[in-house]
N, C-alpha and C positions, 0 to 999 in steps of 0.2 A: 499677572503671575510672576513669581520671582523665586530664584534660589536664594539661600542664606549661606554666607561664608563667614566663619568665625576663625580668626587667625591669631594665635598666641595671646589669647585673651587672659588678662589678669584682673581680678577684682579683690580689692582690700577695703576693709573698714578700719581705719587707723592702723594698728599693728596686727590686726587679724586678717589673714589671707583666707578668703572663702573659695576662690577659684585660682589655683596657682599658675597654671599655664595650659590653656585649653584651645585646641584647634578642631574644627568640625565643619563638614560640608553637607548641607541639606539641599537635595535636588529640587528643581521646580516641580510643583504638583505632588510632592512627596508628603506622606503623613508620617511624621516622626514623633515618637513618644520619649520624653525624658522620665526615667524612673529611678528610684533609689530611696533609701531611708530618710527620715526627717533630718535636716541639716546637711544634706549631701550637696546642696547648691543648685538644685534643679529649678526652684522658683526664682532664685536670684538670676539665673541664666535667662529664664523667660522674660523677666522684667528688664534685663539689659537689652534683649532683642526688641522689646516693646518701647524702649526709650524712657522707662520709668526709673532706671538706675544708671548712673554714669559708669563708664569703663575706666579702670585705673590705667591699663595699658593694653595694647593690642589693637586689632582692627575688626570691625563688623561691617559686612556688606550685605545689603538687601538688593537683589538683582545685581546690577553693575554699579550701584551707588554706595559709596562709603558713607555710613550714617553715624559715625562717631560724633557726638555732640548735636546731632539733628534732633529737634524736639519730637516727642511722640506723635503730635498731631500732624507732622509732616512726613511720617514714615509710611503712610498708606497701609497700615495694619489695623486689624480689629481684634479686640481681646474679650474673651468671655471669662468672667470671674467666678470664683467659688460661691460668693454670696449674692449672685444675680445682679446687684447694683442697679436696680430699677428705680425710676422716679415714682414714689408712692402716690402722688397726687395726679399723675397722668394716666390716661387710658393706655391699654396695650398698644393700640394703633399709634398714639402720640409718642410712646416710648420708642417704638421702632422707627418712627419718622423723624425724630428730633435732630439727629446728626445730619440728616439730609437737608432739613430746613435751615440749619446753621450754615450749610454750604450755599444756600440760595437756589437750590434745585427747583425747577418748576413743579407745581403741585400735581399735575397729571402724572409726571414721571415718578414722584414720591409715592403716589397712590398705587401705581403699577408695581413698583418694587416691594412695597409693604405687603400688598395682597399676594404677590408671587411668593415671597418668603413665608407668609402665613400659610399658604397652601402646601408648601414643601414640608412645613413643620406640623401641619394638621391643627392649627390654632385659629382658623378663620372665625370660629364661633365665639372667640374670646376677645376680639379686637376692641369691643366697647366696654370691657371690664377693667377695673383697677387691679393692680398687682395683689392687693390683700384678698381679692375674691378668687385667687387662683391657688392651685396646689403647688407644691415644690417643683414637681416635674413640669408643670405648665409654665411656671416662672422661668425655669431654666430654658425652656423652648423660646420664650420671649427674648431672653438675653441672647440666645443664639440668633434669633431673627433680626435683632438689632444689629448684630455683626454682619449678617448675610446681606442686608440691604445696602451696605456700604460698598459691596463688591471690591474688597481690598486685595492687595497682592498677597498678603499672608494672614492667616487666622492663628491666633494664640489662645490656648485653653489652659487656665490655671486651676487644676483640680475641680472641674465644674460639676462632678457627680458626687462629691463628698457629702453633701447635705441630703442626698436622696436615700430612700430605703432600698433594700436589695432588689426588689422587683423593678422599681423605677430605674435603678442604676443600669440594669441589664437592658431595659427598653430604650433609655436615652443613649446608652452606649451604642446600640445597634443603629439608632437614628443618626448619630454623629458619623459613624462609619459610612452609612448610606449617603449622607450629605457629601462626604469627601469624594465619593465616587461620582456624584452628580456635578459638583462644583469644579472639580479638578483644580483646586487651589492649594498652594503650599500650606500645610497645617502642622503646628507644633503643639503638643499636648503634654501637660505635666501631671503626673500622678505618683502616688506611693503604692498603688494597687497593681501588682504584677499581672493580674488577670486582665485588667483594662489594657495594659501594655501589650500583652500577648494577642488579644483579640482584635485590637484596633490598628496597630502600627504596620506600616510598610517596613520600617526599621526602628529598632529600639536603641536608645542611648542609656546604658546602665552607669550610674554615677555613684561615686563614693568619695567623700571629702573633696568635692570639686574636681575630681579626676575621672576621666572616661575609662571605665573598666572594660567595656565591650560596646561596639557599635555595629549591629548586624541585624539580619532579619529575625523575626520571632523564632522561626524554626531553628536557625543556627544558634541563637542564644540559648535555646532550651536543650538542643541536642549536643552542641559542642561549646559549652561554656569556657571562657578564656581562663577562668581561675575559680578558686573555691568560693570566693565571695559571690560571684555571679551565679554559680551553681546552687548556692544556698538561698539566694534571694529570689531567683526565678523558679517558679514551680510551687504548687500547693496540693498536698503538704510538701514541705521542703525536702530537698535531697538528704538522704542519710549519709553520714560520714563515719568511717571507722579507721583507726590507726592501723597501719600495716608496715611490714618490713619488706623493702624492695631488694630483690636478689637477682641480678642478671635478667632472667626471663620469668621470674616468679614473684608474685606478691603474696604475702602470708599474713593472716590476722596476727596482730602483735600480741594478743593475750594468750594464744595457745599454739601459734606456729602453723595452724591449718592453712594449706595453700589454697588460694582463691582461683577458681577456674577462669581462664582468660581466653579470649579469641586471639587469632594470629596478630591482628592489628595492635591489641593491647600488649601482647608479648614483645612485639617489635619496639614499642615505646619504652619498654623497660631495659632494653639493651644499653648497657653502660650506666644505668641508674643503680644506685645503692644507698642504703641507709633508711631513714624513716620517711614514710609517705602517708598519704590519706587516700582511702578508697571511697568513692562516692557511688551510691545506688539510689535511684529514684524509687518511691514506694511501689509503682506499677511494674518495676523490673525485678521483683522477687517472684520466684516460683515455689509453690509448696510441693515437696517431693516425698516419695515413699521412703520408708526405712531402708537403710543399706546404701543410699546414694553417697558417693564419695564427695568430700569437701562440703557437705551440707552443714548448715548451722542449726544446732538444736536450740529451740527457744521455747519460752513459756509465755502465753498470752496474758498481758497485764490489763488490757483495756480493749473493748470492742466498740467501734463507732459505725453503726449501720447508716448508710447514706442513700439507700434505695437501689440505685443502679450498681453500686459496689459497696464494699465494706472495708473500713480501715482497722487494722489490728496493730496494737502497740506491744512492743517487747523490748528486752534488753540483750545486748551482746557484750559481755565483760564490763558491765557498768555503763555502756553507751546506749542511750535510748534510741529506738528506731521505730519506723512505721512502714507497714506493707499494705498495699491495696490488693484485696482478694475478691473473688467472685462471691456474692452474697449467698449463693446456693450451698457454700461450704458450711454455713451456719456456725461460725467459730464461737467458742465460749471462753470466758475468762478462766485461766488456770489450765487450759488445754495445752499439751505439748505438740509442737510441730517441727518439721525439718524444712528450713528455708534455704534456697539456693539462688544467688544473684545470677541473672542472665549474663553469660560471658561476654556477649557482644554489646552490652549496654553499660558496662562498667566504666567509670571515670577514675583516673588516677592523677593525684596532685602531689606536688612537692610539699613536704610538711613545713619547711621553713618559709618559703616564699608564697605558697598557696597557688602558684602557677600550675596550669595543667601540663601533664607530661604528654607532649605531642609525639 
């Protein structure tokens, strides 16, 4: 088991800087997820930890060992790839045992490790099959089993669920989380899917352009995003954003000057703030209110998406598209007029210029 320490890491490809200056501490036995849009540097960072990419400058420590320049094979890590990377001519058993055989491990110990990992992943019945005889989910379990048998200090996952359908993604996602609780080994998982990040991680690293935007627990990243980028990236559907005018202790919709109801904490954040701002409201934090409610937003439903457990309604506020999550018992209809009110204690306020949250 080992912690990972990244100190002032810089990664360049020629004149292109992919990671400008990144420092990060991952605790022993922690499950950390790197998440962000394509090109944010998350896979590059994972490959650097794995030893598959060299560091331009900075330091990388696994446990108490500095591993700059240490070959991947000597880092005591195991990596699970997006495309499974199984040997097609080998049985499942042999795929899982191969790395241990290369180490010269005794056959009884190899057999014990392979069968133990297969039992954990529920693939005992497939040990004599070839990869082509398995489904995508079964192949991914084999790839995970091949990593587990090595008993490494660190597990690395590079978007391992991307090739699976929605049902299998949910199933394998739960299995990986369960494995992390059983194995108690440091795990680093890369994904562009914020739902995977939210459901699996002990802590989430949100990246943009190789820069850490926020590093915190899923609850804190969701409830207290550090900036507008994080607020918009984490959450499905995404947070709604509206331009507002900031005036001492009042935020007002820019299009008509209607004051936005705020709780005491939000009003305190506005003290001394002035000028243009951005108000953020998650879809589930709108209330449908009766006529006559002060500060309510009059909207016309443009689209309805029934999801079973709830319903999404789409509307516009002064040309800005927005989504609210409502109870399906409302049975909303396209063209219907409603009064919407953001919940005062769930409002997020951001500086319009920097995108930083107003604390």
